[in-house]
N, CA, C and O of each residue as an XYZ file, in Angstrom:
408
protein
N     169.848    108.897    129.970
C     169.357    109.553    128.676
C     168.924    108.459    127.688
O     167.971    108.664    126.936
N     169.593    107.320    127.675
C     169.172    106.213    126.865
C     167.688    105.742    127.195
O     166.893    105.429    126.310
N     167.403    105.722    128.497
C     166.164    105.339    129.039
C     165.045    106.159    128.531
O     163.981    105.649    128.181
N     165.299    107.514    128.488
C     164.200    108.340    128.113
C     163.827    108.311    126.618
O     162.678    108.530    126.236
N     164.828    108.038    125.812
C     164.573    107.777    124.347
C     163.746    106.618    124.106
O     162.850    106.638    123.263
N     164.056    105.446    124.928
C     163.321    104.258    124.776
C     161.829    104.447    125.119
O     160.949    103.898    124.457
N     161.567    105.268    126.210
C     160.134    105.385    126.481
C     159.436    106.095    125.593
O     158.261    105.799    125.378
N     160.075    107.184    124.915
C     159.516    107.941    123.929
C     159.118    107.220    122.714
O     158.079    107.552    122.143
N     159.892    106.207    122.239
C     159.503    105.325    121.123
C     158.481    104.400    121.525
O     157.560    104.169    120.741
N     158.527    103.838    122.658
C     157.466    102.966    123.046
C     156.120    103.732    123.195
O     155.058    103.171    122.923
N     156.166    104.821    123.564
C     154.979    105.643    123.721
C     154.249    105.881    122.392
O     153.025    105.771    122.331
N     154.991    106.203    121.338
C     154.426    106.358    119.937
C     153.798    104.985    119.463
O     152.659    104.851    119.015
N     154.755    103.971    119.644
C     154.305    102.472    119.162
C     153.167    102.137    120.020
O     152.265    101.492    119.486
N     153.042    102.464    121.285
C     151.950    102.057    122.095
C     150.654    102.794    121.722
O     149.581    102.223    121.913
N     150.695    104.017    121.207
C     149.489    104.550    120.691
C     149.078    103.919    119.344
O     147.883    103.819    119.065
N     150.035    103.495    118.510
C     149.747    102.719    117.343
C     148.961    101.409    117.663
O     147.945    101.086    117.047
N     149.496    100.705    118.644
C     148.902     99.468    118.995
C     147.585     99.661    119.650
O     146.713     98.803    119.514
N     147.376    100.772    120.380
C     146.106    101.042    121.059
C     145.031    101.543    120.029
O     143.940    100.976    119.973
N     145.325    102.562    119.246
C     144.350    103.155    118.288
C     144.367    102.460    116.904
O     143.419    102.609    116.133
N     145.315    101.791    116.625
C     145.361    101.092    115.263
C     144.221    100.314    114.935
O     143.557    100.504    113.916
N     143.965     99.373    115.850
C     142.763     98.235    115.569
C     141.415     99.129    115.480
O     140.497     98.784    114.736
N     141.351    100.175    116.196
C     140.125    101.059    116.218
C     139.863    101.656    114.953
O     138.745    101.611    114.440
N     140.905    102.248    114.394
C     140.866    102.980    113.094
C     140.670    101.929    112.017
O     139.926    102.156    111.063
N     141.340    100.756    112.154
C     141.049     99.773    111.161
C     139.666     99.190    111.107
O     139.138     98.873    110.041
N     139.073     99.053    112.315
C     137.701     98.668    112.403
C     136.734     99.629    111.787
O     135.768     99.256    111.121
N     137.051    100.979    112.053
C     136.125    101.999    111.447
C     136.280    101.911    109.815
O     135.311    101.969    109.057
N     137.473    101.781    109.439
C     137.662    101.684    107.826
C     136.979    100.512    107.301
O     136.410    100.610    106.213
N     136.967     99.389    107.958
C     136.233     98.207    107.445
C     134.782     98.428    107.580
O     134.046     98.113    106.645
N     134.293     98.958    108.695
C     132.765     99.217    108.779
C     132.392    100.194    107.693
O     131.294    100.062    107.152
N     133.167    101.116    107.345
C     132.790    102.228    106.438
C     132.600    101.437    105.080
O     131.534    101.510    104.468
N     133.645    100.693    104.634
C     133.629    100.149    103.335
C     132.544     98.922    103.183
O     132.090     98.571    102.094
N     132.216     98.351    104.393
C     131.245     97.189    104.304
C     129.778     97.540    104.607
O     128.841     96.907    104.120
N     129.630     98.602    105.452
C     128.377     98.982    105.810
C     127.984    100.311    105.289
O     126.967    100.385    104.599
N     128.686    101.367    105.547
C     128.112    102.747    105.322
C     128.191    103.098    103.745
O     127.244    103.620    103.157
N     129.217    102.816    103.219
C     129.273    103.133    101.781
C     128.173    102.532    100.910
O     127.459    103.244    100.205
N     128.043    101.102    100.978
C     127.072    100.435    100.233
C     125.682    101.128    100.526
O     124.958    101.442     99.582
N     125.316    101.361    101.809
C     124.006    101.958    102.249
C     123.840    103.255    101.450
O     122.798    103.486    100.837
N     124.870    104.089    101.465
C     124.868    105.394    100.738
C     124.515    105.223     99.328
O     123.741    106.011     98.783
N     125.090    104.143     98.653
C     124.892    104.100     97.313
C     123.401    103.593     96.962
O     122.691    103.973     96.031
N     123.121    102.652     97.938
C     121.535    102.253     97.669
C     120.530    103.472     97.880
O     119.541    103.668     97.175
N     120.903    104.207     98.883
C     119.993    105.447     99.143
C     120.109    106.343     97.923
O     119.093    106.936     97.560
N     121.162    106.492     97.302
C     121.379    107.519     96.128
C     120.517    106.829     95.027
O     119.677    107.523     94.453
N     120.658    105.540     94.693
C     119.943    105.053     93.543
C     118.387    104.972     93.836
O     117.595    105.046     92.896
N     117.978    104.828     95.065
C     116.663    104.894     95.466
C     116.026    106.297     95.217
O     114.915    106.457     94.712
N     116.810    107.235     95.606
C     116.342    108.702     95.536
C     116.248    109.017     93.948
O     115.318    109.690     93.505
N     117.186    108.532     93.188
C     117.090    108.774     91.722
C     115.852    108.053     91.064
O     115.232    108.588     90.145
N     115.532    106.872     91.547
C     114.363    106.155     91.155
C     113.140    106.979     91.500
O     112.321    107.270     90.628
N     113.014    107.335     92.682
C     111.843    108.056     93.128
C     111.723    109.481     92.413
O     110.623    109.947     92.115
N     112.872    110.110     92.169
C     112.927    111.405     91.443
C     112.442    111.104     90.026
O     111.693    111.943     89.523
N     112.743    110.095     89.361
C     112.440    109.793     87.976
C     111.027    109.213     87.656
O     110.705    109.006     86.487
N     110.236    108.966     88.634
C     108.885    108.548     88.441
C     108.065    109.454     87.512
O     108.261    110.669     87.518
N     107.192    108.910     86.751
C     106.371    109.866     85.950
C     105.078    109.165     85.717
O     104.939    107.972     85.985
N     104.154    109.889     85.228
C     102.759    109.350     84.987
C     102.925    108.201     83.864
O     103.665    108.326     82.888
N     102.136    107.067     84.137
C     102.092    105.957     83.253
C     103.142    104.913     83.594
O     103.168    103.887     82.914
N     104.025    105.084     84.603
C     105.047    103.967     85.004
C     104.261    102.997     85.835
O     103.359    103.287     86.622
N     104.767    101.704     85.529
C     104.111    100.749     86.341
C     105.043    100.360     87.534
O     106.223    100.038     87.395
N     104.345    100.430     88.774
C     105.346    100.418     89.928
C     104.802     99.343     90.811
O     103.701     98.834     90.603
N     105.635     98.981     91.861
C     105.354     97.987     92.890
C     105.601     98.769     94.208
O     106.676     99.334     94.405
N     104.598     98.791     95.094
C     104.796     99.444     96.379
C     105.471     98.493     97.357
O     105.641     97.301     97.104
N     105.857     99.103     98.520
C     106.516     98.401     99.667
C     105.815     97.205     99.985
O     106.399     96.149    100.228
N     104.493     97.348     99.992
C     103.486     96.346    100.446
C     103.262     95.183     99.448
O     102.702     94.143     99.796
N     103.744     95.409     98.135
C     103.700     94.437     97.120
C     102.567     94.715     96.115
O     102.291     93.884     95.250
N     101.883     95.937     96.236
C     100.831     96.170     95.352
C     101.251     96.735     94.085
O     101.927     97.763     94.061
N     100.881     96.109     92.990
C     101.187     96.488     91.568
C     100.150     97.554     91.008
O      98.952     97.360     91.212
N     100.522     98.528     90.399
C      99.740     99.562     89.857
C     100.421    100.394     88.919
O     101.632    100.302     88.724
N      99.543    101.350     88.227
C     100.258    102.317     87.266
C     100.017    103.734     87.841
O      98.934    104.018     88.355
N     100.910    104.511     87.762
C     100.836    105.954     88.214
C      99.888    106.629     87.266
O      99.991    106.582     86.041
N      98.882    107.312     87.992
C      97.881    108.143     87.284
C      98.292    109.515     87.521
O      98.440    110.227     86.528
N      98.505    110.013     88.696
C      98.851    111.321     89.059
C     100.027    111.261     90.046
O     100.094    110.365     90.888
N     100.930    112.205     89.932
C     102.045    112.277     90.793
C     102.423    113.760     91.144
O     102.582    114.652     90.311
N     102.549    113.894     92.580
C     103.150    115.185     92.948
C     104.434    114.996     93.627
O     105.072    113.951     93.492
N     104.881    116.082     94.435
C     106.097    115.930     95.081
C     106.218    114.881     96.182
O     107.291    114.332     96.429
N     105.017    114.603     96.876
C     105.051    113.622     97.943
C     103.965    112.554     97.773
O     103.998    111.581     98.527
N     103.009    112.655     96.849
C     101.768    111.845     96.761
C     101.815    111.173     95.275
O     102.085    111.805     94.254
N     101.523    109.859     95.326
C     101.280    109.151     94.121
C      99.975    108.484     94.013
O      99.689    107.707     94.924
N      99.117    108.655     93.037
C      97.818    107.992     92.886
C      98.080    106.882     91.803
O      98.480    107.117     90.662
N      97.804    105.659     92.308
C      97.951    104.470     91.493
C      96.685    103.911     91.080
O      95.734    103.886     91.861
N      96.607    103.436     89.836
C      95.364    102.738     89.293
C      95.704    101.227     89.409
O      96.602    100.692     88.758
N      94.935    100.616     90.264
C      95.199     99.157     90.536
C      94.551     98.327     89.553
O      95.143     97.354     89.086
N      93.334     98.648     89.188
C      92.550     97.970     88.155
C      91.582     99.067     87.515
O      91.625    100.227     87.924
N      90.773     98.701     86.577
C      90.025     99.839     85.733
C      89.167    100.744     86.770
O      88.898    101.904     86.458
N      88.762    100.226     87.947
C      87.853    101.065     88.719
C      88.483    101.530     90.075
O      87.871    102.285     90.830
N      89.709    101.057     90.344
C      90.278    101.318     91.635
C      91.430    102.285     91.581
O      92.354    102.025     90.809
N      91.472    103.321     92.283
C      92.546    104.219     92.337
C      92.976    104.347     93.892
O      92.123    104.526     94.761
N      94.307    104.245     94.174
C      94.753    104.304     95.512
C      95.838    105.354     95.660
O      96.681    105.503     94.776
N      95.827    106.088     96.774
C      96.749    107.136     96.931
C      97.777    106.588     98.000
O      97.478    106.017     99.048
N      99.111    106.886     97.508
C     100.345    106.455     98.444
C     101.264    107.561     98.542
O     101.285    108.464     97.706
N     102.022    107.509     99.539
C     103.254    108.469     99.611
C     104.219    108.001     98.476
O     104.270    106.847     98.050
N     104.948    109.010     98.061
C     105.973    108.659     97.028
C     106.993    107.762     97.554
O     107.582    106.981     96.806
N     107.245    107.839     98.871
C     108.236    107.022     99.512
C     107.756    105.525     99.555
O     108.575    104.638     99.796
N     106.475    105.248     99.330
C     106.009    103.902     99.461
C     106.292    103.078     98.143
O     105.994    101.886     98.061
N     106.849    103.744     97.177
C     107.178    103.088     95.953
C     108.481    102.234     96.166
O     109.501    102.758     96.614
N     108.418    100.970     95.848
C     109.629    100.153     96.104
C     110.386     99.923     94.761
O     111.617     99.927     94.742
N     109.662     99.727     93.671
C     110.391     99.512     92.418
C     109.614     99.930     91.260
O     108.387     99.964     91.352
N     110.188    100.244     90.208
C     109.563    100.516     88.878
C     109.593     99.295     88.030
O     110.698     98.961     87.603
N     108.550     98.569     87.715
C     108.599     97.402     86.954
C     108.615     97.628     85.456
O     109.225     96.879     84.693
N     107.880     98.754     85.035
C     107.870     99.088     83.551
C     107.861    100.537     83.474
O     107.120    101.151     84.241
N     108.608    101.174     82.628
C     108.387    102.595     82.367
C     107.811    102.877     81.019
O     107.995    102.107     80.077
N     107.081    104.029     80.916
C     106.457    104.385     79.756
C     107.597    104.874     78.722
O     108.688    105.266     79.136
N     107.288    104.826     77.414
C     108.168    105.324     76.395
C     108.196    106.873     76.418
O     107.180    107.550     76.572
N     109.370    107.351     76.262
C     109.471    108.876     76.186
C     108.889    109.407     74.930
O     109.075    108.926     73.812
N     108.153    110.464     75.224
C     107.478    111.086     74.204
C     108.089    112.236     73.461
O     107.467    112.782     72.549
């Protein structure tokens, strides 16, 4: 009878030793990789959602321009006085200067 109780306790402790490191690794990966990536994605989506006509932006390729027209998925950038280029909205990497609110 004493032997059966010992094997029951070692079984529970055995599961802890077996699955404990796996759970710990998942928690560490969540806080080091998954959560920061979700935060970056959220701030990027807010930045892309807040784009408006007149903002000075930089594309993923490094092109600097000013937004002339913007729709749900297309941005038309003015690169210089005569050149307008069309990009996907997702190709915008950063906003370098925003226009004053009117």
